ZAKE-813222 format. One record per atom (N, C-alpha, C): chain; residue number from 1; x, z, y. Coordinates in steps of 0.2 Angstrom, whole numbers, plus 5000, padded with zeros to 4 digits. Atoms other than C-alpha are relative to their C-alpha. Layout:
N
 unit pos    X    Z    Y
    A NUM    X    Z    Y
...
***
This chain:
272
 unit pos    X    Z    Y
    A   1 5005 5005 5002
    A   1 6149 4608 4347
    A   1 4995 4999 5006
    A   2 5004 5000 4994
    A   2 6140 4601 4362
    A   2 4998 4992 5001
    A   3 5003 5007 4999
    A   3 6129 4586 4366
    A   3 4998 5000 5008
    A   4 5002 5000 4993
    A   4 6129 4582 4385
    A   4 4996 4994 5002
    A   5 5004 5005 4998
    A   5 6115 4572 4391
    A   5 5001 4998 5008
    A   6 4997 5002 4994
    A   6 6122 4562 4406
    A   6 4995 4995 5004
    A   7 5003 5005 4996
    A   7 6112 4554 4420
    A   7 5005 4995 5003
    A   8 4996 5005 4998
    A   8 6119 4537 4425
    A   8 4997 4997 5006
    A   9 5003 5004 4994
    A   9 6116 4526 4441
    A   9 4995 4996 4998
    A  10 5006 5004 5001
    A  10 6100 4517 4443
    A  10 5002 4993 5003
    A  11 4998 5006 4997
    A  11 6109 4503 4452
    A  11 5007 5000 5002
    A  12 4993 4999 4997
    A  12 6124 4507 4463
    A  12 5004 5004 4995
    A  13 4996 4996 5005
    A  13 6138 4512 4451
    A  13 5004 5006 5003
    A  14 4997 4994 4997
    A  14 6145 4524 4464
    A  14 4995 5006 5000
    A  15 5005 4994 5000
    A  15 6129 4535 4462
    A  15 5000 5004 4994
    A  16 4999 4996 5006
    A  16 6136 4545 4448
    A  16 5004 5007 5002
    A  17 4997 4994 4998
    A  17 6141 4563 4449
    A  17 5007 5002 4997
    A  18 4993 4998 5002
    A  18 6158 4571 4447
    A  18 5000 5003 4993
    A  19 5001 4997 5007
    A  19 6152 4581 4432
    A  19 4999 4995 4995
    A  20 5001 5005 5005
    A  20 6146 4566 4423
    A  20 5006 4996 4999
    A  21 4994 5003 5001
    A  21 6162 4557 4426
    A  21 5005 5004 4996
    A  22 4995 4996 5004
    A  22 6172 4572 4419
    A  22 4998 5000 4993
    A  23 5002 5000 5007
    A  23 6161 4573 4404
    A  23 5001 4994 4996
    A  24 4998 5006 5003
    A  24 6163 4555 4400
    A  24 5007 4999 4998
    A  25 4992 5000 5001
    A  25 6182 4557 4401
    A  25 5001 5004 4994
    A  26 4998 4995 5005
    A  26 6182 4572 4390
    A  26 4996 4999 4993
    A  27 5004 5001 5006
    A  27 6169 4567 4377
    A  27 5004 4996 4994
    A  28 4997 5004 5005
    A  28 6175 4561 4360
    A  28 4997 4994 4998
    A  29 5004 5006 5001
    A  29 6161 4549 4358
    A  29 4995 5000 5006
    A  30 5006 5001 4995
    A  30 6149 4542 4371
    A  30 4995 4995 4997
    A  31 5006 5003 5003
    A  31 6132 4537 4364
    A  31 4997 4996 5006
    A  32 5003 5003 4994
    A  32 6125 4523 4375
    A  32 4995 4994 4997
    A  33 5005 5005 5002
    A  33 6110 4511 4375
    A  33 5003 4993 4999
    A  34 4997 5006 5000
    A  34 6120 4496 4379
    A  34 5007 5001 5001
    A  35 4993 4998 4999
    A  35 6139 4497 4376
    A  35 5003 4995 5006
    A  36 4997 5005 4994
    A  36 6142 4482 4389
    A  36 4998 5003 5006
    A  37 5002 4997 4993
    A  37 6132 4491 4403
    A  37 5004 5006 5001
    A  38 4996 4994 4999
    A  38 6141 4507 4400
    A  38 5007 4999 5001
    A  39 4993 5002 4999
    A  39 6158 4499 4398
    A  39 5001 4998 5008
    A  40 5000 5002 4993
    A  40 6155 4492 4416
    A  40 5001 5006 5004
    A  41 4999 4994 4996
    A  41 6152 4509 4423
    A  41 5006 5004 4999
    A  42 4993 4996 5002
    A  42 6167 4517 4414
    A  42 5006 4996 5003
    A  43 4995 5004 4997
    A  43 6178 4503 4420
    A  43 5000 5001 5008
    A  44 5001 4999 4993
    A  44 6172 4505 4438
    A  44 5004 5007 5002
    A  45 4998 4994 4999
    A  45 6178 4523 4437
    A  45 5007 5002 4996
    A  46 4994 5000 5003
    A  46 6194 4520 4427
    A  46 5000 5005 4994
    A  47 5000 4996 5006
    A  47 6188 4529 4411
    A  47 5000 4995 4993
    A  48 5000 5004 5007
    A  48 6192 4523 4393
    A  48 4997 5005 4995
    A  49 5004 4995 5005
    A  49 6180 4531 4380
    A  49 4998 4996 4994
    A  50 5002 5002 5007
    A  50 6175 4528 4362
    A  50 4992 4999 5001
    A  51 5007 5001 4999
    A  51 6157 4520 4363
    A  51 4997 4999 4994
    A  52 5004 5002 5006
    A  52 6144 4520 4350
    A  52 4993 4999 5002
    A  53 5007 5002 4998
    A  53 6127 4511 4352
    A  53 4995 5005 4998
    A  54 5005 4995 5002
    A  54 6112 4522 4352
    A  54 4994 4998 5004
    A  55 5005 5003 4996
    A  55 6096 4513 4357
    A  55 4993 5000 4995
    A  56 5007 4999 5003
    A  56 6077 4512 4352
    A  56 5000 4997 4993
    A  57 5001 5003 5006
    A  57 6080 4501 4337
    A  57 5005 5003 4994
    A  58 4996 4997 5005
    A  58 6093 4512 4328
    A  58 5000 5008 5001
    A  59 5000 4993 4998
    A  59 6089 4529 4336
    A  59 4999 5005 4994
    A  60 5002 4995 5006
    A  60 6082 4537 4319
    A  60 5007 5000 4996
    A  61 4994 5000 5004
    A  61 6097 4531 4309
    A  61 5006 5003 5003
    A  62 4994 4997 4997
    A  62 6110 4536 4322
    A  62 5000 5007 5000
    A  63 5001 4993 5000
    A  63 6103 4553 4324
    A  63 5002 5003 4993
    A  64 4998 4997 5007
    A  64 6104 4556 4305
    A  64 5008 5000 4999
    A  65 4993 5001 5001
    A  65 6122 4550 4306
    A  65 5004 5004 5004
    A  66 4996 4996 4995
    A  66 6128 4559 4321
    A  66 4999 5007 5000
    A  67 5001 4993 5000
    A  67 6120 4576 4319
    A  67 5005 5004 4996
    A  68 4995 4996 5004
    A  68 6132 4582 4305
    A  68 5007 5000 5004
    A  69 4994 5000 4996
    A  69 6146 4577 4317
    A  69 5000 5005 5006
    A  70 5001 4995 4995
    A  70 6139 4587 4331
    A  70 5001 5007 4997
    A  71 4999 4993 5003
    A  71 6137 4602 4319
    A  71 5007 5002 4998
    A  72 4993 4999 5002
    A  72 6155 4600 4314
    A  72 5004 5001 5006
    A  73 4996 4999 4994
    A  73 6160 4602 4332
    A  73 5002 4995 5004
    A  74 4998 5006 4996
    A  74 6162 4585 4339
    A  74 4996 5000 5007
    A  75 5003 5000 4993
    A  75 6159 4583 4358
    A  75 4998 4993 5001
    A  76 5003 5007 4999
    A  76 6147 4569 4362
    A  76 4997 5000 5007
    A  77 5004 5001 4994
    A  77 6140 4562 4378
    A  77 4995 4995 4999
    A  78 5006 5005 5001
    A  78 6123 4553 4379
    A  78 4998 4997 5006
    A  79 5002 5003 4994
    A  79 6119 4540 4392
    A  79 4995 4994 4998
    A  80 5004 5006 5001
    A  80 6106 4526 4394
    A  80 5003 4995 5005
    A  81 4997 5006 4996
    A  81 6108 4510 4404
    A  81 4999 5003 5007
    A  82 5001 4998 4993
    A  82 6101 4519 4420
    A  82 4996 5006 5000
    A  83 5004 4994 5000
    A  83 6094 4536 4424
    A  83 5002 5005 4994
    A  84 4999 4994 5005
    A  84 6092 4551 4412
    A  84 4998 4998 4993
    A  85 5003 5001 5007
    A  85 6091 4548 4393
    A  85 4995 5005 4998
    A  86 5006 4996 5002
    A  86 6075 4554 4385
    A  86 4994 4999 5004
    A  87 5006 5001 4995
    A  87 6064 4549 4400
    A  87 4999 4993 5000
    A  88 5001 5007 5000
    A  88 6057 4532 4396
    A  88 5006 4996 4997
    A  89 4994 5003 5003
    A  89 6074 4529 4387
    A  89 5001 5003 4994
    A  90 4998 4997 5006
    A  90 6081 4533 4370
    A  90 5004 5007 5002
    A  91 4996 4993 4999
    A  91 6088 4551 4368
    A  91 4996 5006 4998
    A  92 5004 4994 5002
    A  92 6074 4563 4365
    A  92 5001 5002 4993
    A  93 4999 4998 5007
    A  93 6076 4562 4346
    A  93 5006 5004 4998
    A  94 4994 4996 5002
    A  94 6094 4567 4345
    A  94 5000 5007 5004
    A  95 5000 4993 4996
    A  95 6091 4581 4359
    A  95 4996 5005 4996
    A  96 5004 4996 5004
    A  96 6077 4588 4348
    A  96 5004 5002 4994
    A  97 4997 4998 5006
    A  97 6087 4587 4332
    A  97 5006 5005 5001
    A  98 4994 4996 4999
    A  98 6103 4595 4340
    A  98 4997 5007 5002
    A  99 5003 4994 4999
    A  99 6092 4609 4347
    A  99 4998 5004 4994
    A 100 5003 4997 5007
    A 100 6084 4612 4330
    A 100 5006 5002 4996
    A 101 4995 4998 5004
    A 101 6101 4613 4322
    A 101 5005 5005 5003
    A 102 4996 4995 4996
    A 102 6108 4625 4335
    A 102 5006 4998 5004
    A 103 4995 5003 4996
    A 103 6119 4613 4344
    A 103 4999 5001 5007
    A 104 5001 4999 4993
    A 104 6122 4617 4362
    A 104 4999 4993 5003
    A 105 5001 5006 4997
    A 105 6114 4604 4373
    A 105 5000 5001 5008
    A 106 4999 4999 4992
    A 106 6118 4602 4392
    A 106 4998 4994 5003
    A 107 5003 5006 4997
    A 107 6109 4591 4404
    A 107 5004 4999 5007
    A 108 4997 5001 4993
    A 108 6119 4584 4419
    A 108 4996 4995 5004
    A 109 5005 5004 4996
    A 109 6107 4577 4432
    A 109 5004 4995 5004
    A 110 4998 5005 4996
    A 110 6109 4563 4443
    A 110 4995 4995 5003
    A 111 5004 5005 4997
    A 111 6101 4547 4450
    A 111 4993 5000 4996
    A 112 5006 5000 5003
    A 112 6082 4546 4447
    A 112 4996 4994 5004
    A 113 5005 5005 4997
    A 113 6071 4530 4450
    A 113 4994 5003 5002
    A 114 5006 4997 4998
    A 114 6056 4541 4450
    A 114 5000 5003 5007
    A 115 5000 4996 4994
    A 115 6061 4553 4464
    A 115 5002 4996 5006
    A 116 4998 5005 4994
    A 116 6070 4539 4474
    A 116 4994 4996 5002
    A 117 5006 5004 4998
    A 117 6054 4529 4474
    A 117 4995 5004 5003
    A 118 5005 4996 4997
    A 118 6043 4543 4478
    A 118 5002 5001 5008
    A 119 4998 4999 4993
    A 119 6053 4547 4494
    A 119 5000 4994 5004
    A 120 5000 5006 4997
    A 120 6055 4529 4498
    A 120 4993 4997 5002
    A 121 5006 5003 4999
    A 121 6037 4525 4497
    A 121 4996 5003 5006
    A 122 5003 4998 4995
    A 122 6033 4536 4511
    A 122 4993 5004 4999
    A 123 5007 4997 5002
    A 123 6017 4543 4502
    A 123 5001 5007 4998
    A 124 5000 4993 5002
    A 124 6024 4560 4498
    A 124 4997 5004 5005
    A 125 5003 4996 4995
    A 125 6013 4573 4506
    A 125 4993 4998 5001
    A 126 5007 5002 4999
    A 126 5997 4563 4505
    A 126 4996 5003 4994
    A 127 5004 4997 5005
    A 127 5983 4571 4495
    A 127 5002 5007 4999
    A 128 4999 4993 5002
    A 128 5981 4589 4489
    A 128 5003 5004 5006
    A 129 4998 4996 4994
    A 129 5983 4595 4507
    A 129 5008 4999 5001
    A 130 4993 5001 4999
    A 130 6001 4588 4508
    A 130 5005 5002 4995
    A 131 4995 4998 5005
    A 131 6008 4595 4492
    A 131 5003 4994 4997
    A 132 4996 5006 5003
    A 132 6021 4584 4484
    A 132 4999 5000 4992
    A 133 5002 5000 5007
    A 133 6012 4584 4467
    A 133 5000 4992 4998
    A 134 5000 5007 5002
    A 134 6015 4568 4457
    A 134 4999 5000 4992
    A 135 5000 5001 5007
    A 135 6012 4561 4439
    A 135 5004 4994 4998
    A 136 4996 5006 5003
    A 136 6024 4550 4430
    A 136 4997 4998 4994
    A 137 5003 5002 5006
    A 137 6016 4539 4417
    A 137 5004 4995 4997
    A 138 4996 5004 5003
    A 138 6031 4529 4412
    A 138 4999 4993 5001
    A 139 5001 5007 5000
    A 139 6030 4511 4408
    A 139 4992 4998 4999
    A 140 5007 5001 5000
    A 140 6012 4504 4412
    A 140 4999 4996 4993
    A 141 5002 5004 5006
    A 141 6002 4497 4397
    A 141 4999 4993 5001
    A 142 5001 5007 5000
    A 142 6001 4479 4393
    A 142 4992 4998 4999
    A 143 5007 5003 5001
    A 143 5984 4469 4394
    A 143 4995 5003 5005
    A 144 5005 4998 4994
    A 144 5970 4469 4406
    A 144 4995 5006 4998
    A 145 5004 4994 5002
    A 145 5959 4481 4396
    A 145 5003 5006 5000
    A 146 4997 4994 5000
    A 146 5972 4494 4394
    A 146 5002 5002 5008
    A 147 4999 4998 4993
    A 147 5976 4493 4413
    A 147 4994 5002 5003
    A 148 5006 4998 4997
    A 148 5958 4494 4418
    A 148 4998 5007 4998
    A 149 5001 4994 5003
    A 149 5956 4509 4407
    A 149 5004 5005 5004
    A 150 4996 4996 4997
    A 150 5971 4517 4415
    A 150 4998 5001 5008
    A 151 5002 4999 4993
    A 151 5965 4514 4433
    A 151 4994 5004 5000
    A 152 5006 4995 5001
    A 152 5948 4522 4428
    A 152 5002 5007 5000
    A 153 4997 4993 5001
    A 153 5958 4537 4422
    A 153 5003 5003 5006
    A 154 4996 4998 4995
    A 154 5969 4538 4437
    A 154 4996 5000 5007
    A 155 5004 5001 4994
    A 155 5955 4534 4450
    A 155 4998 5007 5003
    A 156 5002 4994 4997
    A 156 5950 4552 4453
    A 156 5006 5005 5001
    A 157 4994 4995 4999
    A 157 5968 4559 4454
    A 157 5001 5000 5008
    A 158 4999 4999 4993
    A 158 5971 4567 4471
    A 158 5008 5001 5001
    A 159 4993 5000 4999
    A 159 5990 4566 4469
    A 159 5003 4993 4998
    A 160 4997 5007 5001
    A 160 6003 4552 4468
    A 160 5002 4999 4992
    A 161 4998 5002 5007
    A 161 6007 4542 4452
    A 161 5005 4995 5000
    A 162 4994 5004 5000
    A 162 6023 4534 4448
    A 162 5001 4997 4993
    A 163 4999 5004 5006
    A 163 6026 4520 4435
    A 163 5005 4995 5000
    A 164 4995 5005 5000
    A 164 6038 4508 4429
    A 164 4996 4993 4998
    A 165 5003 5007 5001
    A 165 6033 4489 4428
    A 165 5005 4995 5000
    A 166 4995 5006 5000
    A 166 6042 4473 4424
    A 166 4998 4995 5005
    A 167 5001 5005 4994
    A 167 6044 4460 4438
    A 167 4995 4995 4997
    A 168 5004 5006 5002
    A 168 6036 4447 4427
    A 168 4992 5002 5000
    A 169 5007 4998 5001
    A 169 6020 4457 4424
    A 169 4997 5003 5007
    A 170 5002 4997 4994
    A 170 6019 4464 4442
    A 170 4994 4997 5003
    A 171 5006 5003 4997
    A 171 6007 4451 4449
    A 171 4994 5002 4997
    A 172 5006 4998 5003
    A 172 5994 4454 4436
    A 172 4998 5007 5000
    A 173 5001 4992 4999
    A 173 5996 4473 4437
    A 173 4997 5001 5007
    A 174 5003 4998 4993
    A 174 5993 4473 4456
    A 174 4993 4996 5001
    A 175 5007 5003 5000
    A 175 5978 4461 4454
    A 175 4995 5004 4997
    A 176 5004 4995 5004
    A 176 5971 4473 4441
    A 176 4998 5006 5004
    A 177 5000 4994 4995
    A 177 5974 4488 4453
    A 177 4995 4998 5006
    A 178 5004 5002 4994
    A 178 5966 4478 4468
    A 178 4993 4999 4998
    A 179 5007 5001 5003
    A 179 5951 4474 4457
    A 179 4996 5007 5000
    A 180 5002 4993 5001
    A 180 5949 4493 4453
    A 180 4999 5004 5006
    A 181 5000 4995 4994
    A 181 5953 4501 4469
    A 181 5004 4996 5006
    A 182 4996 5005 4995
    A 182 5958 4488 4483
    A 182 5003 5004 5006
    A 183 4997 4997 4994
    A 183 5961 4501 4497
    A 183 5005 5006 4998
    A 184 4995 4994 5002
    A 184 5972 4513 4486
    A 184 5007 4998 5003
    A 185 4993 5001 4998
    A 185 5989 4515 4495
    A 185 5005 5000 4994
    A 186 4995 5000 5005
    A 186 6004 4510 4485
    A 186 5006 4997 5003
    A 187 4994 5003 4998
    A 187 6022 4505 4486
    A 187 5003 4997 4994
    A 188 4996 5003 5005
    A 188 6032 4493 4476
    A 188 5007 5000 5002
    A 189 4993 4999 4999
    A 189 6050 4498 4475
    A 189 5004 4996 4995
    A 190 4997 5005 5004
    A 190 6061 4484 4469
    A 190 5008 5001 5001
    A 191 4992 5000 5000
    A 191 6080 4485 4465
    A 191 5003 5006 5004
    A 192 4998 4994 4996
    A 192 6082 4503 4471
    A 192 5008 5001 4999
    A 193 4993 4999 4999
    A 193 6100 4507 4477
    A 193 5004 4994 4999
    A 194 4996 5006 5001
    A 194 6105 4489 4474
    A 194 5001 4996 5006
    A 195 4998 5004 4993
    A 195 6111 4476 4487
    A 195 4993 4997 5003
    A 196 5007 5003 4997
    A 196 6093 4468 4488
    A 196 4994 5005 4999
    A 197 5006 4995 5000
    A 197 6083 4484 4488
    A 197 4995 4998 5005
    A 198 5005 5001 4996
    A 198 6066 4482 4494
    A 198 4994 5005 4999
    A 199 5006 4995 5001
    A 199 6051 4494 4497
    A 199 4994 4997 5004
    A 200 5006 5002 4997
    A 200 6034 4486 4501
    A 200 4995 5004 4999
    A 201 5006 4995 5000
    A 201 6020 4497 4506
    A 201 4994 4997 5003
    A 202 5006 5003 4997
    A 202 6002 4493 4509
    A 202 4994 5002 4995
    A 203 5005 4999 5005
    A 203 5985 4494 4500
    A 203 5001 4996 4994
    A 204 5000 5004 5007
    A 204 5983 4487 4482
    A 204 4998 4993 5002
    A 205 5002 5007 4999
    A 205 5974 4472 4489
    A 205 5006 4996 5004
    A 206 4995 5004 4996
    A 206 5988 4468 4502
    A 206 5006 4999 4995
    A 207 4994 5001 5004
    A 207 6002 4471 4489
    A 207 4999 4994 4994
    A 208 5002 5005 5005
    A 208 5993 4460 4476
    A 208 5001 4993 5003
    A 209 4999 5006 4997
    A 209 5993 4446 4489
    A 209 5007 4998 5002
    A 210 4993 5001 4999
    A 210 6011 4448 4493
    A 210 5004 4998 4994
    A 211 4996 5001 5006
    A 211 6017 4448 4475
    A 211 4995 4995 4996
    A 212 5004 5005 5004
    A 212 6006 4433 4469
    A 212 5005 4997 4995
    A 213 4995 5003 5005
    A 213 6022 4427 4460
    A 213 5005 5006 4999
    A 214 4996 4995 5002
    A 214 6034 4438 4450
    A 214 5006 5000 5005
    A 215 4993 4999 4996
    A 215 6049 4445 4461
    A 215 5005 5000 4995
    A 216 4994 4999 5004
    A 216 6066 4447 4454
    A 216 5002 5008 5000
    A 217 4998 4993 5001
    A 217 6073 4464 4448
    A 217 4996 5005 4997
    A 218 5004 4994 5003
    A 218 6067 4481 4442
    A 218 4996 5003 5005
    A 219 5006 4998 4996
    A 219 6051 4488 4448
    A 219 4998 5007 4999
    A 220 5003 4993 5001
    A 220 6045 4506 4451
    A 220 4994 5000 5005
    A 221 5006 5001 4996
    A 221 6027 4507 4457
    A 221 4998 5007 5002
    A 222 5003 4994 4998
    A 222 6020 4522 4467
    A 222 4993 4999 5003
    A 223 5007 5001 4998
    A 223 6002 4524 4469
    A 223 4998 5007 5004
    A 224 5002 4995 4996
    A 224 5994 4535 4483
    A 224 4994 5003 4996
    A 225 5006 4997 5003
    A 225 5979 4547 4479
    A 225 4994 4995 4999
    A 226 5006 5005 5001
    A 226 5964 4538 4471
    A 226 4994 5001 5005
    A 227 5006 5000 4995
    A 227 5949 4534 4482
    A 227 4993 5002 4997
    A 228 5006 4998 5003
    A 228 5936 4538 4470
    A 228 4999 5007 4999
    A 229 5002 4992 5001
    A 229 5927 4555 4468
    A 229 4999 5001 4992
    A 230 5001 4998 5007
    A 230 5929 4562 4450
    A 230 4994 5003 4998
    A 231 5006 4996 5002
    A 231 5915 4568 4440
    A 231 5002 5007 4998
    A 232 4998 4993 5001
    A 232 5917 4587 4441
    A 232 4996 5004 4994
    A 233 5004 4996 5005
    A 233 5905 4591 4427
    A 233 5004 5003 4995
    A 234 4996 4997 5005
    A 234 5918 4593 4414
    A 234 5004 5005 5002
    A 235 4996 4995 4997
    A 235 5929 4603 4425
    A 235 4995 5007 5001
    A 236 5004 4994 4999
    A 236 5914 4615 4429
    A 236 4998 5003 4993
    A 237 5001 4998 5006
    A 237 5910 4616 4411
    A 237 5006 5004 4997
    A 238 4994 4997 5002
    A 238 5928 4621 4408
    A 238 5001 5007 5003
    A 239 5000 4993 4996
    A 239 5927 4635 4421
    A 239 4995 5005 4997
    A 240 5005 4996 5003
    A 240 5911 4641 4413
    A 240 5002 5003 4994
    A 241 4998 4998 5007
    A 241 5919 4642 4396
    A 241 5005 5005 5001
    A 242 4995 4995 4999
    A 242 5934 4652 4403
    A 242 4997 5006 5002
    A 243 5003 4994 4997
    A 243 5923 4664 4412
    A 243 4996 5003 4994
    A 244 5003 4997 5006
    A 244 5913 4667 4396
    A 244 5005 5003 4995
    A 245 4995 4997 5004
    A 245 5929 4670 4387
    A 245 5003 5006 5003
    A 246 4997 4994 4997
    A 246 5933 4684 4399
    A 246 5005 4999 5006
    A 247 4995 5002 4995
    A 247 5944 4675 4412
    A 247 4996 5001 5007
    A 248 5004 4999 4994
    A 248 5939 4680 4430
    A 248 4999 4993 5003
    A 249 5002 5007 4998
    A 249 5930 4666 4439
    A 249 5005 4997 5005
    A 250 4995 5002 4996
    A 250 5943 4665 4452
    A 250 5006 4997 4997
    A 251 4995 5002 5003
    A 251 5957 4663 4440
    A 251 4998 4993 4996
    A 252 5002 5006 5003
    A 252 5947 4650 4430
    A 252 4999 4994 5004
    A 253 5000 5005 4995
    A 253 5944 4640 4445
    A 253 5006 4997 5002
    A 254 4993 5002 4998
    A 254 5962 4640 4450
    A 254 5003 4996 4994
    A 255 4996 5003 5006
    A 255 5968 4635 4432
    A 255 4997 4993 4999
    A 256 5003 5006 5001
    A 256 5955 4621 4430
    A 256 5002 4995 5006
    A 257 4998 5005 4994
    A 257 5959 4614 4448
    A 257 5007 4998 4999
    A 258 4993 5002 5001
    A 258 5977 4614 4444
    A 258 5001 4994 4995
    A 259 5000 5005 5006
    A 259 5974 4604 4428
    A 259 4997 4993 5002
    A 260 5005 5006 4999
    A 260 5961 4592 4435
    A 260 5001 4997 5007
    A 261 5000 5002 4993
    A 261 5965 4590 4453
    A 261 4994 5001 5004
    A 262 5007 4999 4996
    A 262 5947 4595 4458
    A 262 5002 5006 5005
    A 263 4999 4995 4994
    A 263 5945 4607 4473
    A 263 4998 5007 4996
    A 264 5001 4993 5002
    A 264 5947 4625 4468
    A 264 4993 5003 5003
    A 265 5005 4997 4997
    A 265 5934 4631 4480
    A 265 4993 4997 4998
    A 266 5006 5004 5003
    A 266 5921 4617 4474
    A 266 4999 5003 4993
    A 267 5001 4998 5007
    A 267 5924 4623 4456
    A 267 4997 5007 5000
    A 268 5002 4993 5000
    A 268 5922 4641 4461
    A 268 4992 5001 5002
    A 269 5007 5000 4997
    A 269 5906 4638 4471
    A 269 4995 4997 4995
    A 270 5004 5004 5005
    A 270 5899 4626 4458
    A 270 4998 5004 4994
    A 271 5001 4996 5006
    A 271 5901 4638 4444
    A 271 4996 5006 5001
    A 272 5004 4994 4999
    A 272 5891 4652 4452
    A 272 4993 4999 4998
***
């Protein structure tokens, strides 16, 4: 009894691993977000498989239906339309249920829009002394207020931020970002790995002007480190609380710095 979580191409159908193709051939059932999209991938590689839809609207019901079959020994593969199931795509529910039931779960990695965009952005290495730290926030929230709150939260981040956005909402999102932090470096990665792939780099203000109208395709947005200085009072308070609990000052400063992005040395000195 095995559930294989399989990464699929994010655009180019040839960007699939040999392990994933072998698993899709051998699986008794392939669970897929959109049977039409998956059938196109399978046809490209000469695979004939039994497909069952598994998407956000039937995820709970399908999990209840499929778990007994997994426990009975059926071999299943799980895919989404693109990338790895369970990361901003359906799949987490059945993975959790399978693990809780003692079913073996194996993950077959592959193409990733997040990591592809990070490298393509040219921003890796900026902030945190050149460390490649980043934060993935999934799909951006809708609405001006929610976006403004997010930019405020991310303004003090000293690391990269990656997000997904729809092409239709991209102009409004970039205008909102430019209002909050016009000089923040960013990259709009469009149609990654596809024929019309485009990576536009610049400040938030420059990108907002460039994308005044919605482009076509799928968008991954990469933000450079924020330009605002965060309020370190809460971080200093956290260091003081850890020290009072018996943690050494050095360890407390290192831990809080890692969690907040604040300077370890500043937190250490500020807590003295």
